[in-house]
N, C-alpha and C positions, 0 to 999 in steps of 0.2 A: 475341359470337355467332359460331358457326362456320357457314360455308357451304362445303360440300364438293360439287364438281361432277364428274360423270362423264357428259358429254353424248354421248359417242361410243358407238355400238353395236358391240360387239366380237364377231366371228365367228371362232372359234378351232378348231384341230384339223385332222385329215386331211380333205381335200376341202372345206376352208372356201372355196376359190375358187368352189365351186358357187353361192355367194351372188350371183355376178355374173350369173347367169341372169335375175335380176330386171330387168336393163338391156336385155334383148333388145328390139329395135325402137326403141331410143332413140339419140340422137346422143351419142356418147361420145368425149371427148378424153382420151388417155393422155399424161401427161408423164413421161418417163423419160430415160435416157441411151442413148448409142449401143450400148454393150455389151448392155444389157438388151433393147433393141429387137430385137436379132438372136438373143437367147437362147431356148432351148426354153420357158422360162416364158412368154414373150410369146405363143407358140403356144397354150399352155394358157389364157391369158387370152382370146385371140381365140375359142377354142372355147367357153368358158363364156359369152361375151357373145352367142352365138347370132346373131340377125339385126340386131344393133346396127350403126348407121352409125358406123364407127370412124375416127378420125384420131389419128395418133401424132406427138407432138412429141418428138424424141429428141436435141435439141441441148444438153441439160443438161451442164454442165461441173462438175468438183469446185469446191467453195467458190464457189457462184454469186454473182455481183455484180449490181448493179442493171441493168447493160446486158443480161446474160443473161436476167434476169427480164422485162425489157421485151420481149425477143424472144418469150418464151413467152406473154406477155400478148397480143402481136399475133396469135399463132396462135389463141389462145382467142377473141379478138374477131372474127377473120375466120371461124372455123368456127361459132361460136354453139352450144356443146354444151348438152345437157340434163343431162349427168353428167360429172364430172371425176374421173379416177383418177390418183393419184400412185403410181408404181410404181418401187421401187428403194430405195437407201439414203438417207442423210441429205440429200444434195444434190438429187436429184429430188423428194423429198418436201417439202423446204423451198421449192423452186421452185414446186411445185404450190400450196403453202399461201399463198405470197406472191401468186401469180396469182389465187387464189380471193379473197383479201382485196382486191386492187386492182380486180378485176372487180365485186365487190359494191359497192365505193365508186362505181362508174360506173352502178350500178343493175342490173347483170347478175346474175341468180339461176340456181340449178341445181335445177330442179324434180325431177330424179331423183337429186340428192345428190352429195356429195363423198366419194369413197372412197379410202382409203390402203391400199396393199399393201406392207409393208416386206419387203425382201429381205436385211436384216441384223437382228440381234437386239441393239439397243443404244440407239438415239436416243430411243425413247419418243415420237417426234414424231407417231406415229399417233394419240395421245390427248392431245396438248398443244396449247396455243394459241401456242407459241413457234416461231420459225424464226430461223435465223442467216443473215445476208446480209453479204457482204463489201463494204466501202466501196471503190470503185475508186480513190479518191484517196489514202486513207491505208493501204489494204489491211488495215485493222482489221476484225475480225469483229464485227458489230453484231447483238445479239439483238433480235428484234422480237416483240411479243406483241399479239394481238388475238383476240377471240372469233370473228371471221370466219375464222380459220385453224384452227379445230377441225374435224376430220373428222366427217362424219355416221356413217361406217362404217369400221372398221378390220378388215381381213381378215388373220388370222394362220394361214397354212397352212405346215406344216413343209416342204412341197415347195418353197416360195418361197425357203427358205434352205438347201436341201440342198447346192447347189453353191457356197455362200459359202466362199471359200478360207480356210485356217487363219489367215493373217495378219489378214484382215478380220474373221474370227470373233473373234479375240483383241481387236482394237481396239474393235469394237462391244460385245463383252461387258464389257470394262473400262469403257466409257462407261456401260453400264447399271449396273454396280456403283457407279460414282461418283455416279450419280443417286440410287441408293437410300441410300448412306451419307450423302451430303449432305442428303437429305430428312429423315433421322432427327434431325439436329442443327440444321437450318435454323431461322431465327427463326419461320417460320410453321408449324412442325411441329404435328401434332395427333394424337389417337388414331387417326383413320381413316387418315391418311397413314402413321403409324407402322406400322400393321398391314400395309399393302401393302409398305412399304419393307423392313421386317424379314423378311417372307416372301421378298421378291425377293432379298435378300442370301443367305439360306440356299439358295435354288434356284440362284443363280448360282455360288456356291462349289462346289456339287456338280456342276452340269451344264455349266458353261462348259468345264472341261477335257475332258469327254467329247465335246462338240460340236467342240472344236478338234482333238482327236485323230482323230475319225471323223465326217466330214460326213454319212455315211449313217446315223448313229445318230439316227433320226427321233424316238425318245422323248426323247432329250436336247435335240434341236432344238426340239421342241414345248414342253418345259418352259422352255427358255431364252427363247423368244419370249414366253411368258406372263409371265416374270419381267421382261423388258425393258419390257413394257407396264405391268405393275404399278408398276415404278419410275417410268415416265412419268406415270401417274396420281398417284403420290405427290408427285413434285416439282412437278407442275402445281398442286397444292393446298398445298404447303408452302414452295416456293422452293428455290433451290440455294445456292451459296456460293462461296468463294474459289477452289476447285479449278477451277471453270468460268471464273471471272474471269481467272485466270492463263492458263488454256488458250486462251481466246479471244484474249488479248493476244499470246501466242506464235504461235498459229496464223494470225493476221492478217499476220504478218511473215515467218514461216518455215513452209515447207510440210511440216508433220508432222501425221499423222492425229490427229484430236481425241481419240479414245479412247486412243491411245498416249501422248499428252501427259497425259491425266488419270491414267493408270496411273503415270506418273513423279511427278506432283505430289501425288497423294492422300496418301501417307504423311507428307509434309512438312506439309501443311495439317492433317491429323489431329493430328499432334504439336503444332502451334501451337495448335489449338483446345483440346486436352486440357490444356495448361498444364503446370505443374510436377507431375510424378507422384511425386516423391521425398519430398514433405512429408507429415507426418502429418495426421490428421483425415479427415473424410468427404468423398468425392467429390461434386461437384455440377456442374450445368450440362452442357456438352458431354462432359466426361470421364465423368460418370455415365451419360449416354446411350450413349456408346461401349461402356462396360462391359456395359450391359444388352443392347446389340446383339450383343456378342461372345458372351454367354451364350446368347442366343436362337439364335445361329448354330451352337451346339454346341461352342464353344471352352471350355476349362477352365483355371482358374488358381486359385492359393491366395488371392488378394486381388482386389478390384475394380480396383486399379491395374494389376495384372499382366494382368487381362483386357483392359484398354485396349491395353497393349503387345502382347498376343497378337493382337488384331485388326489392329493395324498390321503386325505381322510376317506375318499371314496374307495381307494384301493384297500385301506384298512377295513372299511365297512364290508366290502365284498368278501374279504378273507374271513371275517367274523360270520357273515351269512352262511358261508360254506363250511363252517365248523372247523376251520384250519387253525393250527397253533401259531402263536406269534413268536415263539422261542424254540430253539433246538431241544431244550430240555422237555418241552411239551411234545416233542416228536420222538422221545425215547432215548435221547443222547445223554450220557453221563456228564454231569456238571463238571466234575473234577477233571475228567479226561479232556473235555472240550476246552476248559479254561487253560490247561497246561499247553494245549496245542495252538492257542490263539496266535502267538508270534510267528510260528512257522506257517500257519494258514494264511496270515496276512502277506507273507513273502510270496507264497505260492499264488495267491490271488492277484497280486500286482504283476507277476510274471505271466499270467494267463493271456492267451492270444486275444480273448474278447475284451479284456480290460483296456487294451490299447485303443479301442474305439470310444472310450468314455469321454465326454466333452470336458470334464474337469480331471486334471491329473492329481490323484489323491496322494497324500503322504502315507508312509507306513503307519504312523500314529493314527491317522484318520480311519484307516481300514481296521486297525486294532480296536478302535472305539466302536465301530459298527459291529464287529464280531462279539465284543463284550456285551453289547446291548442285546445280543441274541441268546444270552445264557439264561 
């Protein structure tokens, strides 16, 4: 039996921020970071909220840990909002989601709803029940999931991502691509998640380079936002895989952007999942799904095997177009420190919640090999 859920109402397109007018007169808490709190977008949010009684918590830090979330929860409980808005990229949104979850556990409800306004096009967090929190003791990134963390409304306004810088556009866009590609082959994939993931891949391949090259290309920004959200709905209903497991392990110990890590890791995991493409016979399993995804994305090749290879090369080519590194050392990680950490990183990656959705169960040695290829 298939249960496919899309509980979040999505408001998308130019002036989608206008949906905030429904909160006029309410007590509204915005959780964001210091940069966004002082950005012009915050003024637009204030204007759209009309006569709302507004409080802004702006002490969110990158890779929020339990201490940071506790501080945000304290602000929530002190203010007693009727509506909560998560405004920003992955860290502010994940913080808001964790706060909403913990507040609800205390019996605190939001009669006017939980609203998410992403300022990057990548995490899909605006429509998922997942959040990533850093364990302050081990520094490992821990994926959390709960129905309490699903937003009531996601607002996708291209103006919210217009000023997203090229580097962040690339990182978040490749994160969205990894969500869509992993959703297609994840153990829980289904017809409905496939439809969203396949369309998301096609849109991202076309519109991510445009968004990266020209932030004022609002048509491309609009499409890319929609694709990131589609990928988010897809993986919410299908699961993810080893790309995210490895990325979480590395990101917990070395400060490299999540999407940047995913861009490095994706081709290696895709090759692992596809298996031996040189043998004769008919493709099956993940390799077959990759080949169909490649064809759906407009790639052409003489055989199904070559389609799989073409898809992997397309991911690599997109990464190169966006000027992203192919190794962690190219992202500023010390070679010696990373090499010494590889065995423990592999163990952490295999234990990650997301790795359980991978279509192929990797060995510790296979994960070690992927990690060493990233040096």
